C-alpha positions as CSV (number, residue, x, y, z in Angstrom):
1,M,130.0,99.4,105.5
2,V,126.7,98.4,103.7
3,S,127.1,95.5,101.3
4,K,125.3,95.7,98.0
5,K,123.8,92.5,96.8
6,T,124.0,91.5,93.2
7,D,120.8,90.8,91.2
8,A,121.7,87.1,91.3
9,E,122.0,87.2,95.1
10,K,118.6,88.9,95.4
11,G,117.1,86.4,93.0
12,T,118.4,83.5,94.9
13,K,117.0,84.9,98.2
14,L,113.7,85.5,96.5
15,S,113.6,81.9,95.2
16,R,114.4,80.5,98.6
17,E,111.6,82.6,100.1
18,N,109.2,81.5,97.4
19,I,110.0,77.8,97.9
20,A,109.6,78.2,101.6
21,Y,106.2,79.8,101.1
22,I,105.1,77.1,98.6
23,R,106.1,74.4,101.1
24,Q,104.2,76.0,103.9
25,M,101.1,76.3,101.7
26,L,101.4,72.6,100.6
27,G,101.6,71.6,104.3
28,E,98.3,73.3,105.0
29,L,96.7,71.9,101.8
30,R,97.8,68.4,102.8
31,Q,96.0,68.8,106.2
32,V,92.8,69.9,104.4
33,A,93.0,67.0,101.9
34,R,93.7,64.5,104.8
35,G,90.7,65.9,106.7
36,E,88.5,65.4,103.6
37,G,89.7,61.8,103.1
38,A,91.1,62.7,99.7
39,D,93.8,60.1,99.8
40,M,95.1,60.5,96.2
41,L,95.1,64.3,96.5
42,C,96.8,64.1,99.9
43,Y,99.5,61.8,98.3
44,L,100.2,64.2,95.4
45,I,100.4,67.2,97.7
46,E,102.7,65.2,100.0
47,M,105.0,64.5,97.0
48,A,105.1,68.2,96.1
49,Y,105.8,69.0,99.8
50,V,108.8,66.6,99.9
51,E,110.1,68.0,96.6
52,A,109.9,71.6,98.0
53,G,111.8,70.4,101.1
54,D,114.5,68.8,98.9
55,I,114.9,72.1,97.0
56,Q,115.1,74.1,100.2
57,T,117.9,71.8,101.6
58,G,119.8,71.8,98.3
59,R,119.3,68.0,97.8
60,R,117.6,68.9,94.5
61,A,118.1,71.8,92.2
62,L,115.3,73.9,90.6
63,S,114.3,72.8,87.2
64,P,117.0,73.4,84.5
65,G,116.3,76.3,82.2
66,K,114.0,78.1,84.7
67,G,112.1,80.7,82.6
68,E,113.6,79.4,79.4
69,R,111.1,76.7,78.6
70,D,108.5,77.0,75.9
71,K,105.3,78.5,77.2
72,T,102.0,76.6,76.8
73,P,100.0,78.4,74.1
74,G,97.2,80.5,75.6
75,M,98.7,80.4,79.1
76,S,100.3,83.5,80.7
77,L,102.1,83.9,84.0
């Protein structure tokens, strides 16, 4: 029997995959920043890397109201 996933389950899986991708990219950027001797940039990227890891492991939730916040005028995503 094939199980049908709900939209919420699909969204959760997509979110996990997106966070994993972001964390991977941050790891690569951290290496580039370290190689360039950009200490402050390396630190900030490291903080984002740690945050993404915490979200992946469930130690930290995604921002509340995801998608419900006011958009910055003139910015589109």
